[in-house]
C-alpha positions as CSV (number, residue, x, y, z in Angstrom):
1,M,-0.2,0.1,0.1
2,R,1.2,3.3,-0.9
3,I,0.3,6.2,1.4
4,Q,1.0,10.0,0.4
5,V,0.2,13.0,2.6
6,R,0.4,16.7,1.4
7,R,0.2,19.5,4.0
8,T,-0.5,22.8,3.0
9,G,-1.5,26.2,4.8
10,G,-0.2,27.0,8.3
11,F,1.1,30.3,9.4
12,A,4.0,30.2,7.0
13,G,2.0,28.7,4.2
14,I,4.7,25.9,3.6
15,E,3.8,22.9,1.7
16,R,5.0,19.5,3.0
17,R,4.9,16.0,1.2
18,A,5.8,12.6,2.3
19,E,5.2,9.1,1.3
20,V,5.3,5.5,2.9
21,D,5.2,2.3,0.9
22,T,4.1,-0.4,3.5
23,A,5.2,-3.3,1.4
24,G,7.5,-5.5,3.4
25,R,6.9,-3.7,6.5
26,A,6.3,-5.8,9.7
27,D,3.7,-2.9,10.9
28,A,1.9,-3.1,7.5
29,A,-1.3,-4.3,9.1
30,E,-1.4,-1.2,11.4
31,W,-0.8,1.2,8.5
32,H,-3.3,-0.4,6.6
33,A,-6.1,0.0,9.4
34,L,-5.0,3.8,9.8
35,A,-5.2,4.4,6.2
36,R,-8.8,2.6,5.9
37,A,-10.0,4.8,8.8
38,A,-8.5,8.1,7.4
39,L,-10.1,7.5,4.1
40,A,-13.6,6.7,5.5
41,A,-13.6,9.9,7.5
42,G,-12.1,12.2,4.6
43,Q,-14.0,14.5,2.1
44,D,-14.0,14.5,-1.6
45,T,-13.2,18.1,-1.7
46,P,-10.9,20.3,0.5
47,P,-12.9,21.6,3.4
48,A,-12.9,25.2,4.9
49,G,-10.1,25.1,7.7
50,V,-9.4,27.8,10.2
51,P,-7.0,30.7,9.8
52,D,-3.5,29.6,9.7
53,G,-4.4,25.9,10.1
54,F,-3.3,23.1,8.0
55,G,-5.1,21.3,5.3
56,Y,-4.3,17.9,4.1
57,R,-4.6,15.5,1.0
58,I,-4.3,11.8,1.9
59,T,-3.8,9.5,-1.1
60,V,-3.9,5.8,-0.6
61,D,-3.3,3.5,-3.5
62,G,-4.6,6.3,-6.1
63,T,-7.8,7.1,-3.6
64,T,-7.6,10.8,-2.4
65,V,-9.5,12.5,0.2
66,Y,-9.0,15.9,2.1
67,A,-9.1,16.9,5.5
68,A,-8.4,20.1,7.8
69,D,-7.1,20.9,11.4
70,P,-9.1,21.1,13.7
71,R,-11.4,18.5,12.4
72,L,-9.1,15.6,12.1
73,T,-10.1,12.1,13.4
74,E,-7.5,10.5,15.8
75,E,-6.8,8.0,12.9
76,Q,-6.4,10.9,10.4
77,R,-4.1,12.6,12.9
78,T,-2.1,9.6,13.6
79,L,-1.6,8.6,10.1
80,I,-0.7,12.2,9.0
81,S,2.0,12.4,11.8
82,R,3.6,9.2,11.1
83,V,3.7,9.7,7.2
84,L,5.2,13.1,7.7
85,K,7.8,11.6,10.3
86,E,8.7,8.4,8.8
87,G,8.0,8.9,5.1
88,A,10.4,10.1,2.3
């Protein structure tokens, strides 16, 4: 499974992107569960955010959803954080 996250907005407006490929990872099942939950709670179009908040585009194997602070689910927040931290 290929998981991509793009974060935009914030005070400085700096875009950040990262990607994780779960193939061959020992924790792949955990990633898959987070990704499924994040997709299920996402929106088809970018939601209205808050001033200086972040907006996110989450793409999992070609399926894209959008989310924004402060209305992220716990699964979305965890997935985004992990992808931005561990991804390339």
